[in-house]
C-alpha angles and dihedrals in degrees: 000000000000121000119192114201120187094190112074093195091054091048092051091047092051090047092053090049090052094241094129094043108096120204115215125199124210118201110217139167126226115217130175111222119180090340095309123114109229127187114218124192119243108169124063094252094053091045090051092050091051089048091052090049090045092233136117096213134031120242130206095266093052092047091052090051092047091051088050086058089053096258116144125204118228115191119218103258097198090067090063099043112099119202107210105187119165 
């Protein structure tokens, strides 16, 4: 989404209010493989980021950099819901 603002004061005001800052959410899945916690991409955006980084999972360093770019990780809730039916 591209917003063109002719008024510089208005643009600066919106930027300080956070109106132009877009939060992005990445849907990921946490899996434990051989005792290691690995974060796998689920949504198209997270898959694209992993493809750009040429990796299959995201590590701590990459997650810190993504959060610095205002990305937020959302873990797949259905993986953690247990259906105990007797």
